N, C-alpha and C positions, 0 to 999 in steps of 0.2 A: 066801742069799735074794736078795741084791743081784745076783749074777751072772745068776740066772734072770730077774729083772725086766728087766735090761739086754738079755738075749737076746730076751725077748718084744718089747720095744719096737722092737728092730732088725728083727724079722720083720714087725711091723705096718707099720713105715715103708716097708719094701722092697715090701710087697704094695700099699700106698697109691700109691707111686710108679709101680709097674707098671700099676695100674688107671688112674691119671691119664694115663700115657703112652698107654695104649690109647684113651682117650676122645679126647685131643687130637689124635692122629695117625692115628686110624682113618679111612679114606676114606668119604665120604658115599655113602649108597645111591642108586643111579640111580633117577630118577622116571620114566624112559622105559620103555615096555613092552618085554619081552624076547621074548614069543612071541605067537602069534595070540589066545589066550584073554586075555592081559594087555591086548593092543591093544583088543579089544572092550570090556573093562571100562573101559579108560581113556577111550575115545571116549564111552561112556555117561556116565561121570562128568563129563566136560567139557561135554557138552550139558545135562546137569542143572544144572551150575553156571551156564552161559551163558544158558539160557532165560529166567530171571527178569530178567537184565540187558537182554537184547534187548527182551523185552516192555516194560520200564520206559522204554527209550529210545524205542521207537515210540509209547508213550503220551505221553510228553513232547513228542515231535516233532509228533504229530498236533494236540496242544493248541496248540503254538506256531504251526503252519501255519494252524489254524482262527482263532486270534486275529489273526494277520498278515492273512489274507485279509478277515477282518471289518473291520479297521481300513482296509484299502485300499478296500473297498467303501463304507465311510462316506465317506471323502475323495472317491471318484469321484462318489458321489451328491451330495455337497455341492457340488462344482464343476459338475456337470451342471445341478443346479437353478438355480445362479447364473448361469452363462454360456451355457447351451444351451437348456434347457426354458423358462426365463423368456423368452428372446428369441423363440422360436417361438410361445410363448403369446401374446405381445404382437402378433405378425404375425397370428395368428388373429383376435384381437380387432379388428385393423385392417379386416379384411374383413367383419366383423358389420355395420358401417355400410353396407356395399355389398352387402347380401344380395339386393338387387334385381338385381345382376349375374348373367349366366348362371352356373349352378351348375358347368357343365363348360366351362372357357374354355382353349382351347389357346394357347400362347405365339404372339404375332403376330396374334391375332384379338380385337381389342378394340372393334370397332364396336358390337356389341350393348351393351356396358357404356357407351359414349358416349351412345347413345340413351337408355338408362335413367337416366344421370346427368342429361341435360337434362330429361327429363320428370318425374322423381320426386325425386331426392335434392338437386340443386343449389339449389333455393329454400330448403332447410332448413339449409344450411351457411353459416357466417360465416368469411370468410378471416382467417387469423391469420399474423403474420410469423414463420413457422417454416419452416426449410429441411429438407426431406426428404432426409437424407444417404444416399447410395447407393440412391436411390429404385428402381433397376431391380432390386434384390435383394428386394423386397417381393412379397407374394403376387400383387398385381396392380399392376405399375408404373403410374404416374401416378394410377390411380383409388384406391389405398390412400391416397395423400397428399391428393387432392382430397376424398374422403369425410370426412376429419377437418379440413379447412380450410387445409392448407399452402399458402402463397403462393409457395413456391419449391421447385423439384425439380431433380434432378440426374441426368445420364446420361454414363457413361464410353464413349467411342466408340473403335473401332479400325477402321482401313481394311481391308476385305476383300482376299483375294488378287487378285481381278480388278480391284481398284481402283475399283469402282463403288458398293459398299454400305458402310454404316457399322454394323458390329456392335457391340452393347451388352453390356458385361461388365466385371467388375473386373479379372479376369486374362485373359490370352490363352487359357488352357486352359478357361475357362468359356464361350467364345464358341460360339454355334450359329447356323446360317444363318436361323433363324426370328426370332431376337431382334435386330431392327435398329432404328435410329433412327426409320425410317419407320413400321414396324409397331407399335412400343410407344408413340411419342409424336407424330410429325407427323401421321399419318393420323387417330388418334383426336381430336387437338386440332383438326384441320380439321373433323371431323364436329361436334364440339361448337360451334365458333365459327360455322360455317355455319348451324347450327340457331338459335342465339341471335341471329344478324343477319338471320334470315329475317323477312318480314312478320309471321309468327305470334307472334314473340317480341320483336322489337326495339322496336317502339313509337316513343316520343320520341327515343331515342338514334339510331335509324336516320334519322329525319327531320332531325335536326341534323347529320348527316354523321359521327357518331361510330361506332366499332365497339364492340360489347359484349364483355366478357371471359367467362371461363369460370365466373364465380360469379353466378348469377342475382340473388342477394340484394345484390350489390355489382357491378354491370356495368362500372363504371369501374376496377375493381381489375385491375392487371396481374399476370399470372403469370410469375415469373422462371424461365427455363430455363437452368440451367447445363450447358454441354456441356464435359466434361473430355476433352481430346484426349490420347490415348495414342499412343505411337509417333512417327513423323516428321510434325511439324505442317505442314511445307511441302508434303507430299502429301496429308494428310488434311483440312486446312482448307479447300482449295478444294472438295472434295467436300461438306464441311459446308454451305458457302454455296449450293452448287447444290441440295442437298436441301431447303433452306428456301425455295426459289423459289416453291412453291405458297402458302406463308403470305405471302410478299412480295407476290405479285401480287394478293392480296385485301385487302391493306392491314392485316394482322393484327399486324405487328411494329412495336414502338417504333423510332423512328428519330431521327437528327440531321439537321437541315436548316439550311444556311447561305443566308440570304436577303440577304446583304450583306457588306460588308468590315469592319464593326465587331463587336466581340464581342456587342453587344446584338442584332445581327441573326442570331446564331447560337442556335438553340433546340432543346431536346430535346422530342419529341412522344412521350408515353406512349400505347402501344397495348395491346391485349389480351395480348400475349406479348412479353416482353423477353428476347432471347437474349444470354447472356454466355459468352464463351469462357474457359476456364481450363485448368489443366494445362500441357502443353508449349507450347501456343500463346502462353502469357504470355511465354515466353522468346524468341519470334519475332514481335514486334509488327509488323515489316516485312511479314511474311506476311499479317497481318490487313489492313493498309493496301492492299496490292497495289502494282502498278507505277504507277498513276496516282494520285499524292498530291492533286492538285487536284480530281479527280473524287470522291475519298473524302472530302475536306474539305467538299465541296459536299453530300454525302449519303451516310449509311451507316446501316445497320440492325442491326448486330451490334457488340456491345461486349466489353470485356475485363474481367478480374478483377485488381485491383492487389494488391500485397503490403501488408496493413495496417500492418505494422511498418516499411515503408520509404517511407511517404508523405512524410516530411520529407527524403528524399534526391532528388537531381536525377534526373528521369525515372523515379522510383519504383523505381530499380534498386539492387542490392546493390553492383555494380561498375560504374564509369563506362567501359564498353568500346564497341566499335563497334556492338553491338547494342542499346545503351541510347541512346534518342533522346529529344528533348524531347516532354513530353506534349502531346498535341493536345487541342483542344476536344471534349469529350463522347467521348474515346477509351475511358474506363473507366466502368462503371456501379456496380461493387461493389469492396470491398477486404476480402480474407479473409487469415487467417493462422492457423497452429496455435497453440493457447493455450500449449503448452510452448515454442515458439519465441518467442512474444511476451513472456512474463513468467516462464517457468520452471515448476517443479513447484509445485503448490498443495498443501502439506501442513502442517497439515490445513486451514488457512484461508488466504485471501488476506492477505498482509502489507500494510501501509500503502503501501510502495513499489510493490507489485504493483497495488493499486487505483489509485494515482496514475498508473501507467503505462497501465493500461486506460482510464482517463478521458481521458488525453491523446490516445491513439491514436483512441478513438471520436469525441471532438470534433474532431479534425483531419479525420477522414472526413467528418463532417457539413459542415464548413467547405468541403470540396472537393466537396460534393454527391455523395458516395459512400456506398452501403449497406454497413455494417460487418458482418462475420461472423467468429467464431472457430470453427474446427473442431478435431478431436482432443480433445473434451471428454471428461471421465471419464464412464463409464457405470454404474459400480458402486463402492461401494454406492449405492443409489438415493437416499439422503438426501444423499450427497456430490455426486451429479449435480444434485440439485434446489437445493442450495446454490449450486453454480456458476451455474445457470440464473438464479436469483434475483438474484446479484451482477451478472451481465451485463445482465439486464433493468434493474436499478437504474441502472447506469451509462449506460444509453441505447442498447445495441447494437440495430442494426436487424433482424438475422436471427438467431434461435436455431437453432443447428445441432443436429439431433436424429436420433437412431436410433429411440428410442421416441417416435414422433410423436403417439401418443394422449395420453401424459402431457404432452407439450410444449404441444399445442394446447389441452388442457383446463385448463392451468396448475394442475395439483395438485402444487404444489411446496412443501408445508408440513410434510414429514416432518422429525423431529428428528435432525439430523446427528450430534450428540454421543451420543445414547442408542443409535442404530443402530450407530455405530461401535464402541461399547463392547461391544454384543452380538456383533458380527461378530468383534472380537478375542478376546472370551471363548471363543466356539465354536471359532474356529480354534485357539486355544491348547490347549483340551481335546483336540481331535482329534490335533494333533500331539504333545502329551504322552502320549496313549494309545498312539499309534504308537511313540513313542520308548521307552515302557516295555516294549511287546511286543518290540521290537528287542533291548533290554538284556536282558530275561529269556531270550530265544532265544539270545543270545551266551553268557550264563552257563551255560545248559543244555548247549550244545555243548561248552563248556569242561569241564564235569563229565563229560560222555560221553567226552572225549578222555583223561581222567585215570583212568578206571575200568579 
C-alpha cells in the first residue's frame, strides 16, 4: 500500500511541475493583428475605447476655454470701464455745457464757437483756479475748459517741418496740419477778446483803459496759457513769440515793465492773457531772454514755469551749470512739479512729512509771487483723486491740475476714499481669484489628459 501511495505522489508532483513550467515560461500571445481581418477588428476596438476618452477631453477643454474667455472678458470690461469709457464719458459731458457750439466742428475752425461763447455762455460761467491738463486732447480745445470755468489751459507745441507753424499735439505722431496753436488757441482768443473789448461789451473797463478778459462775469480775471515746448527750444521759442504778436499788439498779454532802476519801479501788469513757457524752454532760459538782456529787463510779456521743488536752489536749478543763471525780476509766473517727484508716492494717504513738504513748497512759492501747481496726480480711484485734490486745496495750492475738469471745477470732492478703495480691492481680488482658479483647473485637467 505504501509503495503505490509514493508512486502516485511522485506522478502528481511531476505533473504539477510540468504545468508550472509551462505557465511560467510559455511566451505571451501577441496582441498585434496578424491578418487583415484581425487588423480591422483591432482598429474598431481601439476606436471604440478611444472615443469616450476624446469626447471627455474635448468636453473639459471647451469648459476650460469658456471659463478662461469669460474671466478675460470680465477683466477687460473692468479696465475698459475704469480707464477708457469713463474718460470719454467725462469728455462728452464737458461739451454738454457748450451745446451752443456748432454741432459739426472741424479741427481748426473755432470762430463760431468763439462767437457763441461771447454771446451766450460766458456770462453764466464763473472762473475757477483749475488747470486743464492736456487741454488740446479734449473734444473742443479751449472751449471745453472755458465752458466749465478753467482759468488755466495748456498746449504742447511742435515746430513744423517748414519752420513756420506750431503744431499742437502730445506726441509727434498725433500732429496734423490743421491743429495749430493759431487755429486752436490764438485766433479764437483774439475773436473773444476783440468782442469783449468792443464798445458793445466793454463799458467802464474800456473807458478806464483796461482790457477785458475772456470771462464776462469776471472781466479782470486773467487766463493762463501754458505753452509746453517740445523739440528744440532754441528753434521753436522764437516762432512762439512771433505767433503771439497779434495778441501783443492789441495789449491782451500780461507784461513786466521796468520804469526805473529800483525794484519798486519794476511792476507786473496783469492782462486778459498770461503766457507761460514750460517744457524744454525751461532748460534754456537764455533763449527766452534773447540777445538783448537790457531790453528784456525793460519789458517782456512772456514768462516761464519754475520747478516748484527747486525754489530754494540758486537760479531754481537742479545743477549749477552754465545754463543756470540768476533769477531775473518777473522772469517766472508759475512753479510746477510732478507730485511724485516732489514728495514720492501717496499710499494710501499723505504722511506727516509729505504734508509738511507740500506746505513748505507752496508757501515758498507764495513768498516769491509764483502760482503753484502739482501735476501727475492720481486719476483713479476717483475717491483717491478727490482726496489728493482736497489736500492740495487745503494746503493752499494755486492751481488744481485736472484731467476731469468737470469734477475739478464743480468741487465734488467728497467721496469716501476708504470705502471705495475697499470695494475696488475686493472686486479686483475676486476677479483675479476667479482667473487663478480657472488657470489651476485647466492645468489640472491638462495633467489628467496627459496621464490617460
